[in-house]
C-alpha positions in Angstrom: 0.0 0.1 0.1 1.2 3.5 -0.7 2.0 5.7 2.3 -0.6 8.3 3.4 0.7 11.6 1.8 2.3 13.5 4.7 4.0 16.8 4.9 5.4 18.6 7.9 5.7 22.0 9.5 9.1 22.1 11.2 10.0 25.5 12.7 13.0 25.8 15.0 12.5 27.9 18.1 15.5 30.1 17.6 13.4 33.2 17.6 9.8 34.3 16.6 8.4 33.5 13.1 9.0 36.2 10.5 7.2 37.1 7.3 9.8 34.7 5.3 8.8 31.8 7.6 5.1 32.5 7.5 5.1 32.7 3.6 6.8 29.2 3.6 4.5 27.7 6.4 1.2 29.2 4.7 2.0 27.7 1.2 3.0 24.4 2.7 -0.3 24.2 4.6 -2.3 25.3 1.4 -0.6 22.7 -0.7 -1.4 20.0 1.8 -5.1 21.0 2.5 -5.8 21.3 -1.3 -4.1 17.9 -2.1 -5.2 15.9 1.0 -1.9 15.5 2.5 -1.8 15.1 6.4 0.2 17.7 8.5 2.6 17.2 11.0 3.8 19.9 13.3 7.5 19.2 14.4 9.4 21.7 16.7 13.1 21.1 15.5 14.8 22.1 19.0 18.3 20.7 18.6 20.2 23.8 17.8 21.6 23.9 21.3 22.3 27.7 22.4 20.6 29.3 19.8 17.2 28.0 21.1 15.2 30.6 22.9 13.1 29.9 25.9 9.3 30.1 25.3 10.0 30.5 21.4 8.3 27.3 20.7 5.0 28.2 22.4 5.1 31.5 20.6 5.7 29.8 17.3 2.4 27.4 17.8 0.4 30.1 18.8 1.4 32.4 15.6 0.8 29.5 13.3 -2.8 29.2 15.0 -3.5 32.8 14.7 -2.6 32.8 11.1 -5.3 30.2 10.6 -2.7 27.4 9.9 -3.9 24.1 11.6 -2.2 20.6 11.7 -3.2 17.0 12.3 -0.5 15.7 14.6 1.7 17.3 17.0 3.3 19.5 18.3 6.1 16.8 18.5 9.3 17.9 20.0 12.4 16.5 18.3 14.7 16.5 21.4 12.2 14.1 23.1 13.1 11.3 21.4 16.8 10.5 20.8 16.6 7.0 20.5 15.9 6.8 16.6 18.8 9.0 15.7 21.0 6.9 18.1 20.0 3.6 16.2 20.8 5.4 12.8 24.1 6.4 14.0 24.9 3.0 15.3 24.0 1.4 11.9 25.8 3.9 9.8 29.1 3.5 12.1 28.7 -0.1 11.9 28.6 -0.1 8.0 31.8 2.1 7.8 29.8 5.3 6.8 30.3 7.5 9.7 33.5 8.1 11.8 34.6 10.6 14.6 36.2 13.8 13.8 38.1 16.0 16.4 39.0 18.8 13.9 37.6 22.0 14.7 35.8 24.3 12.2 38.9 26.6 12.2 41.2 23.7 11.7 39.1 22.3 8.7 39.0 25.9 7.0 42.9 26.5 7.3 43.9 23.0 6.4 41.7 22.6 3.3 41.9 26.4 2.3 38.2 25.8 1.9 35.5 28.8 1.9 32.5 28.4 4.2 29.9 26.2 2.5 26.8 27.4 4.5 26.0 29.1 7.7 27.0 26.7 10.2 29.2 24.4 8.1 32.5 24.4 6.4 33.7 22.3 3.1 35.4 19.1 4.5 37.3 17.5 1.6 38.3 13.8 1.7 42.0 14.4 2.0 41.1 15.5 5.7 39.5 12.2 6.5 41.4 10.1 9.2 42.9 6.8 8.4 40.1 4.7 10.2 37.3 6.5 8.1 35.4 3.9 6.0 36.1 1.2 8.4 33.2 -0.4 10.7 33.4 1.1 14.1 31.2 1.6 17.3 29.2 4.6 17.8 30.3 5.6 21.1 30.0 9.4 21.9 31.3 8.7 25.3 34.6 7.3 24.0 35.1 10.5 21.8 33.8 13.4 24.1 35.5 16.1 22.1 34.5 14.8 18.5 31.9 15.4 15.9 31.0 12.6 13.7 30.8 13.1 10.0 29.0 11.0 7.2 31.5 9.6 4.6 30.1 11.2 1.5 30.5 9.2 -1.8 31.7 10.8 -4.8 29.1 11.5 -7.5 26.1 13.6 -8.2 22.7 13.2 -6.6 20.0 13.6 -9.0 16.2 14.4 -8.1 13.5 16.5 -9.6 12.0 19.5 -7.4 8.3 20.1 -7.9 9.1 23.8 -8.0 12.7 24.3 -8.7 13.0 21.5 -11.3 15.5 18.8 -11.9 18.7 19.1 -9.8 22.0 17.2 -9.8 24.1 18.1 -6.8 27.4 16.5 -5.8 27.6 16.9 -1.9 31.1 15.4 -2.2 32.5 18.4 -4.1 30.4 21.0 -2.5 30.4 20.0 1.1 32.4 16.7 1.6 31.9 14.8 4.8 29.3 16.7 6.6 28.6 16.5 10.4 25.7 14.1 11.4 26.4 13.9 15.3 27.7 17.2 17.2 29.9 17.7 19.8 27.1 18.3 22.2 26.0 14.9 21.9 22.9 15.6 19.7 22.1 14.5 16.0 22.9 17.3 13.6 20.1 18.7 11.4 20.9 16.6 8.1 20.4 13.3 10.2 17.9 14.5 12.6 15.5 15.6 9.9 15.9 12.4 7.9 15.3 10.1 10.6 12.2 11.9 11.9 10.8 12.5 8.5 11.1 8.7 7.9 9.8 7.8 11.0 6.8 10.3 10.7 5.8 9.2 7.3 6.6 12.4 5.7 6.5 12.2 2.1 6.5 15.9 1.1 9.0 18.3 2.0 8.2 22.0 1.4 10.6 24.7 2.5 12.9 27.7 1.2 15.4 27.0 -1.3 18.5 27.7 0.9 18.0 24.5 1.9 17.9 23.1 -1.5 21.7 21.6 -1.5 20.6 20.0 1.7 18.2 17.7 -0.2 21.1 15.8 -1.8 22.9 15.2 1.4 19.3 13.9 3.0 18.8 11.8 0.1 22.4 10.2 0.5 21.4 9.5 4.1 17.9 8.0 3.2 20.0 5.4 1.0 22.6 4.8 3.5 19.8 3.8 5.9 17.6 2.1 3.4 14.8 4.3 4.3 11.7 4.5 1.8 10.0 6.3 0.2 12.2 9.1 -0.4 10.2 12.3 0.0 9.2 14.7 -2.8 10.6 18.2 -2.5 9.3 21.5 -3.1 12.0 24.5 -2.6 10.5 27.9 -2.6 12.6 31.0 -3.4 13.6 33.0 -0.3 12.1 36.1 1.1 14.9 38.7 1.0 15.3 42.4 2.1 15.9 45.4 -0.3 19.7 44.6 -0.3 19.2 41.3 -1.8 20.1 39.5 1.4 18.0 37.1 3.2 15.5 38.6 5.7 17.1 39.7 8.9 16.9 42.2 11.7 19.2 44.5 9.4 15.8 44.9 7.4 13.6 46.2 10.5 11.5 44.1 12.6 9.7 41.4 10.2 8.7 39.4 13.2 4.8 38.4 13.3 4.7 39.1 16.8 5.7 42.5 16.4 2.9 43.3 14.0 0.5 41.4 16.4 1.4 43.6 19.0 0.7 46.8 17.3 -2.7 45.5 16.1 -2.3 44.3 12.8 -4.6 41.6 12.0 -3.9 37.9 10.6 -5.8 39.0 7.4 -3.2 41.6 6.6 -0.2 39.4 7.2 -1.9 36.7 4.8 -2.7 39.4 2.3 0.9 40.3 1.9 1.7 36.8 1.6 -0.8 36.4 -0.8 0.5 39.0 -2.9 3.9 37.7 -2.7 2.3 34.2 -3.9 0.9 36.0 -7.1 -2.9 36.0 -5.9 -3.2 39.9 -5.7 -0.7 41.0 -8.4 -1.8 44.6 -8.2 -0.8 44.8 -4.5 -1.6 43.4 -1.3 -5.3 43.4 0.1 -6.6 41.7 3.4 -7.2 38.1 3.0 -8.4 35.1 5.4 -6.8 31.9 5.4 -9.7 30.3 4.3 -9.7 32.5 1.2 -5.9 32.0 0.7 -6.7 28.3 0.7 -9.5 28.5 -1.9 -7.3 30.9 -4.2 -4.1 29.4 -3.9 -2.4 28.3 -7.1 1.1 26.8 -7.1 1.5 27.5 -10.7 1.1 31.4 -9.9 4.1 31.3 -7.4 6.9 33.6 -8.4 10.1 31.6 -9.7 12.4 34.2 -8.4 13.3 35.7 -5.0 10.6 37.8 -3.1 11.7 41.5 -1.8 10.4 42.5 1.4 10.2 46.4 0.7 9.6 49.4 3.2 6.3 49.9 1.5 5.1 46.4 2.7 6.1 46.8 6.1 4.1 50.6 5.9 0.9 48.7 4.4 0.9 46.3 7.2 0.9 48.8 9.7 -1.6 50.9 8.0 -3.9 47.9 8.6 -3.5 48.0 12.3 -7.0 47.9 14.1 
């Protein structure tokens, strides 16, 4: 039997939701409700010191305020470490994971490698220790100052993204052996997402395209762990500030809670997102979540990045009640 089509809303409680997050979650929700997918809400709280107290509750409240609902959860990622430990044990026994004591600075210095992403530097095969590739026992206690890396095979990983189109990515060339278990003793993002998506039955992943390269790494982990089915991906263009950089504090306060505090109703936030989604091309107009769902058409989504302009902020605040 085919699995029940399932997607997930997977916010990280490192801060309040901003307009870019809300756009992705609203599109994900509309796709799911139009197509009969089940929705799991999962709080991805493994990012150590970046986790903010109370952020998870705030995020759940904001999603509900926007009219976004779900069928299961909220599930707390850190509450069930067992499946990730089991996956690490299997990878280590297969010779596909190994401990690494090199710091990020040492990796960048030794490899002369530029930063590959926000949290990780490229790790070329030349830096692998001699024991890499040999079956070993996953025992973080025996390596208290080490992270564990995945032995990335050479070659391209091909997949068809439902929004971004056909992709062919070579993780071995772009990122190398990536971290799957942190020095803090927790699964890293790439492994945690794969393990949780597989065990929670996720078949459709909708997220921003800054994670497009991660899809190739995650597919490698799916295959290394013999997990099926592999999910279908939809990667949406980011929301950027006027300077072309990803939305951040330097562009002003784009948090949904900040607009709520000054009396901006959910219909205004949804209306701006609907404008960004091509539903009201002449300009934003207030819209309920129900109307957004009725009018949403993925074929009308812009294929390029979205820019959050000062006039968008002004329009939102002009709708305050």
